[in-house]
Each structure stands twice: as structure tokens, then as C-alpha cells.
N, C-alpha and C positions, 0 to 999 in steps of 0.2 A: 121428708128429706132422706134420700138414700145415696146420693152421689158424694164421693169423697171430696171432689173439688167444688169450690164455691161457684156460683153463677156470675158470669160477667154481665153487668147491667149496661154499661157504656164503655167505650174505648176512647181515652183521651191520648191520642198519639201512641206512644209505646206503653202507656200506663193503663192497665185495665182497672176499672172501678167495679169491684165485686160487692155482693151483699154482705159479706163478712167485713169488708172495709167500712161500709156504712154503719154496721153494727159497732165497729171500733170507735167511730166518731160519736155514736150515741153513748157508749160507755164512758168515753173521755169526757163528754159533756156532763154526764151525771156525776162522775167522780169530782171533776174540777168545780162544777156548779155547786155540788153539795158542800165541798170544802170551803168555798168562798162564802156561801150562805152562812155556814156555821161560824166562820171567822168574823164576819161582819155583824153577827147577832149574839156574840158571847155575853152571858149575863152572870152576875155573881150568884143569883138564885136561878139555876138552870131550869129550862122548860123540859118537856118530854123528849124532844129530839136531841137536845144537848146532853141531857142526862143519860140517855141510851148510848150515845156516841162516847161519852166519857167512860161509861162502864166497860164498853167494848175495848177502847184504847187502853184503859188501865189494866184490864185482864190480859190483853195481848202483850203489854209492856212487861208485866210481871213474868209471863211465860218466856219472853225473850231474855229477861234478866237471869232467869234460872238456868239458861243454857249458855248465854254469851258472856255473862259476868261483867267485867270491866269494859267490854266492847259493845255493851248494849246500846249506848247513845249513838254509835255510828251505824250499827246494824238495824236498829228498829225502824228507821224511816224506810228502808228497803223492804223490810218484812211487812209493815202495815200497807205499803203501797201495792206490793204484789197481792196481798190478801184481798184488799178492797177491790182492786181492778179485776182480778180473776173471779171473785165472788159475784160481782155485778155482771160481768161478762157471762158467767155460767147461768145466772138467773134470767138474763135478758132474753134468752131463747124461750122462756116459759111465759112471756107476756101474753095475755089472752088476745088471740087474733093476730099476734105478731108475725107469724110466718104465713098467714093467709093474705096479708097485705102485699099485693104485687101486681103482676100483669100476666096475661096468657101468652104462651109461646107455642107455636105450631111446629111440630117436627114430623113431617110426612103426614100420616093419618092420625097421629096422636096429638093431643093438646094438653099441656101441663102449665101449672102456675109457677112462675118464677118469683120467689119471695124477695122482697126488698130488705128483709131482716133475717139474717142467719147468724146464729151464735158464733162469735169469732173463735171460741175455743174448740169448736167442731171443725176448724180448719187447721190442718197440720202446719201450714205456713205461719200462722199466728202463734201456735204453741212452741214451734221451733224458735221463733223470734224471741219469745219470752224466756226460753231456756238460754239462748245466747246472751241476752241482756243480764240474766242472772249470773252466768259464768263470768262475763266481762266485769261486772260490778264486784263480784267476789274477789277476783284477782287484783283489781284496782285497789280495793280496800286492804288486801294483803300486802301489796307493795308499799302503800302509804304507811301502814302500821309497822312493818318489819324492815323496810328498806330493800333496795334492789339486791344487795349482796346476800342477805339472809333468805330472801324470797327465792333466789335462784338456787341456793344451797339445798332447798327442799327437793329439787329435781336433778341437780347435777353435783357430782362429787368425784374426786380422784380415787376414792375407795371403790373397788369394783362391786362390792356387795351393795353399798349405798347408792351407787350409780344404777344398778339393776332395780333397786327399790324405787328410785326416782323415775325410771322409765315406766314402771308400773303405775306410778302416781300420775304421769302425763296421760297414759292410756285411760286411767280412771276419770280424768277430767273430761275427756271426750265422751265417755260412756254416760256421764252425768247429763250431757245435752240430750242424748237419746232417751235416757230414763225419764227426765223431766217432761220432755215434749210429748213422747208417745203415751205416757201414763195419763196426762191431762187430756190429750186428744182422744185417746181410746175410750176412756170412761164417758166423756161428754158426748162424743159422736154416737157411741152405742146407745146411750140413753135417749138421744134425740131420735134415732131410728126406731127404737122400741116404742117411744111415745107417739111418733108419727104413725106407725103401723096400727097401734091400738086405737088411735083417734079415728082412723079411716074405717075400722071395723065397728067401733062403738062410739057414736057421736056424743053421748051423754053418760054421766055418772061413772061408768067403768074406767075411763082414763084418769079420774081424780086421784086414786091411790098412787098411780104411776107418776103423776105430777108431784105429789108430796115426796115420793121417793127421789125424784130428780132434784128437788129442793135440798134434800139431805146430801145427795151425791155432790151437788154443786158446792155446798158448804165444805164438805170433807175434802174435795179435791183442791179447793182454794187454800185450805189450811195445810194440806200435805205439801203442795208446791212451795208455799211461803215458809213453812217450817224446815223443809229440806234446804232451801236457800239459806235460811238463817243458820242452820247447822253447818253447812259448807263454809259459810263466811267465818263462823266462829273458829272452825278448825284451822283454816288457812291464815287466820290472824293471830294464831297462837304460835309462838316461837318454839324451836326445838328445846331450848333451855327450860321453858315453862312446862313442856310436855314431859321432859325427863324428871323435873321436880315433882310433877303431879304423880308420876309412876313411883 
């Protein structure tokens, strides 16, 4: 995989069905299916799957609590949802034979395989959508917690100095979208390109260390995105009075 844009598999009217969209459906199925399976099979004496999941959730909840404090209960569902979705999305591109499943496409004298499965986080459209969802959710929680008046006071004021600071705050909110989306996209796309190139040169053994590296990168990037979202939510849900008291 070297193209920045995903491959269009079929065109349903104005809606293109791409391989990254199919990957999104796959990830959604795994996340929702796993959650429903766990919910319907909860036991007082947990099995291996439930035990592992409880350990992960408990550790991430304690991490969120150390940052968000009293807002943990409202922020944690977003944090864990982003983390699990992005983690599975990042790892879905590493499935054995995942990207080799597809069909041949002839362009002139060249023939290439169009994969049915391409990691959605290697598509800038997907990471941009995730960043927008993160930003909208952050501001919705802030308005719900602080109220409209105090929320707007963070960005607008009759005081010229505070107004200037508020304008910088507005600009920083837009830069968060760029930062979140390009960081995730860049790391995952670059890893996919490197792994694809190595796999073409060396079919066996040599790509294995790079696959393990991508597993680590996928975990780190999922954690970075979700932790940054959690931190942004925590900051915007804190009133000016609480910030002044903390200082």
C-alpha cells in the first residue's frame, strides 16, 4: 500500500464504498460484538476474557481518574471508546493475509491487487472524522458541565487582554483537529508503507520484527489519541474558578 487515498471498490450513486469503509464496518463489528458478548456472559467468577478486560478497564479508569478527577465518570466512556476503537483499527491492518484479499485491477500495462481491507486509520478522512468527533464531544461536555454562559466566557470577554487570550483559545481548538488527525494518520500510514515494502522484498522472517513494531505503534497511537482527548475534556470541563483556586 502506497497510495494516500483509499481504493474505491464500488460506487453506490454518489457514495463511494472504499476498502477503508469496509474496514470500519469490520472494526465496528468486532467492538460491538465483543462488548455484547462480554455483557451477556458476565460471571461472578470471571473467565480469562472477562478477567483480562476487567484488568484493562480498571487500569484505564484509574488513569482517567488521576487526570479528570470528579469528571471521570463522564469522560471515561469517551476515553475507553476511542482507545478500543482506534486500537482495533490500528491492529486490523496487521491481520495475516488481510491486505492480500482482493481483486486484480488492470491499469494500462500494469496489474495491481486492490485490497478489500485497508486499515481505516491509514486514511486521513477517517482520522479527521475521529478528531472532529473528539472536538465536538469535548465542547458538548464542557457546555453541559459549565453552562453556556461560563463556557462562552472562556473565549469571549469585554476585557481586551482576555478577549485576545480567548481568540488564541479558539485557534488552538482548530489546531487540535490537525494535531490529532495527522499524528494518527501519519504514524499508521508510514508504518503500513514500511511493512508493505519490507514484505515485498522479504517474504518470510524478516518482516516479523516490523510487525511487532507496528503492534507497539498501534497501541501507543491509540493511547495517545484517547489520552489527549481525555486531557482536553478535563481542561474544558474545569471552570475558571477551579483553575484559579488550583493555582
